C-alpha positions in Angstrom: 33.1 -45.5 12.6 35.1 -42.3 11.8 38.4 -41.4 13.4 36.6 -38.8 15.4 34.3 -41.4 16.9 37.2 -43.7 17.6 39.2 -41.0 19.3 36.3 -39.7 21.4 34.3 -42.7 22.4 33.5 -41.5 25.9 30.3 -39.7 26.7 31.7 -38.3 29.9 35.2 -37.1 30.7 37.1 -39.2 33.2 38.7 -37.7 36.3 41.9 -39.1 37.6 41.1 -40.2 41.1 41.5 -43.1 43.4 38.1 -44.4 44.8 37.8 -47.6 46.7 35.9 -50.3 44.7 34.8 -53.8 45.2 34.3 -56.1 42.2 32.4 -59.3 41.8 32.0 -61.4 38.7 29.2 -63.8 37.8 31.8 -66.6 37.9 33.3 -65.9 41.3 31.4 -64.7 44.4 34.7 -63.7 46.2 35.1 -59.9 45.9 38.2 -58.3 44.4 39.0 -55.1 46.3 40.9 -52.2 44.7 40.7 -48.6 43.6 39.9 -46.7 40.5 42.7 -44.9 38.5 40.1 -42.7 36.9 36.3 -42.3 37.1 33.4 -40.9 35.1 29.6 -41.2 35.2 29.8 -43.9 32.5 32.9 -45.9 33.5 36.3 -46.2 35.2 39.7 -47.7 34.9 41.0 -50.1 37.5 44.7 -50.9 37.7 45.5 -54.6 38.4 48.3 -57.0 37.4 45.6 -59.7 36.8 43.1 -58.0 34.5 39.8 -59.6 33.7 38.7 -60.7 30.2 36.9 -58.3 27.9 33.1 -59.0 28.1 33.2 -60.1 31.7 30.0 -58.9 33.5 30.7 -57.2 36.8 28.8 -56.1 39.9 30.6 -53.1 41.5 30.4 -51.4 44.8 31.9 -47.9 44.6 32.6 -46.3 47.9 32.2 -42.6 47.8 30.2 -40.6 50.4 27.8 -43.5 50.1 28.0 -47.0 48.5 27.0 -47.0 44.9 26.0 -50.3 43.3 26.7 -50.6 39.6 26.3 -53.3 36.9 29.2 -53.1 34.5 31.2 -54.8 31.8 34.9 -55.0 31.0 35.6 -53.2 27.7 39.5 -53.1 27.7 42.0 -55.5 29.1 45.7 -54.4 29.3 48.0 -57.2 30.5 49.7 -56.4 33.8 48.1 -52.9 33.7 44.4 -53.1 34.2 40.8 -52.9 32.9 38.6 -50.3 31.3 35.1 -50.7 32.7 31.8 -49.4 31.2 28.9 -48.9 33.6 25.7 -50.5 32.3 23.2 -49.7 34.9 22.7 -48.3 38.4 19.7 -47.0 40.4 18.7 -43.4 39.8 19.7 -42.4 43.3 23.1 -44.0 42.9 23.6 -42.2 39.6 22.7 -38.9 41.2 25.1 -39.6 44.1 28.0 -40.4 41.7 27.2 -37.4 39.5 27.3 -35.0 42.6 30.6 -36.7 43.8 32.2 -36.2 40.3 31.0 -32.6 40.0 32.5 -31.8 43.4 35.8 -33.5 42.5 35.9 -31.7 39.1 35.3 -28.3 40.7 38.1 -29.1 43.3 40.5 -30.1 40.6 39.6 -27.0 38.6 40.2 -24.7 41.5 43.5 -26.5 42.3 44.7 -26.0 38.8 43.6 -22.3 38.7 45.4 -21.8 42.0 48.7 -23.2 40.5 48.3 -21.0 37.4 47.5 -17.9 39.4 50.6 -18.5 41.6 52.8 -19.1 38.6 51.5 -16.0 36.8 52.0 -13.8 39.9 55.8 -14.4 40.0 
C-alpha cells in the first residue's frame, strides 16, 4: 500500500456532525446510545470513553429524518476517545436517505462557510 493510499483511505469525505445513534453488538443485546462526531456514506466516528475492540460487528440505528439501519464493523479503537466505524451494508432505501441527508448537510456547511468568507471579505 502506498503512502497515498494510506493517507486517503476513505471513499467518501466525512462531515463533522452530531447525529443520534444506537449501537448493538453481537455479544450484547443492550443498546449503547450516543452520537456521531463525523459521518459519511461509508462510516462514522463515535466518541466514547469505553471504545469497542477493532473487528467488533455492529448493528447501528442512525436517526436522521428517518431511522437508517446499518451493519458495520469497528475499524479503529482509540482508548478514552472513541471508535472509527466502517459501514458494511444497508438497504438501498436507507443508503439513499443517508446520501440525501449528507448532501443537504454538506450544502448547508458550504453555504455557511461562504457566508463567513463573504462577510470577512466585505470589511
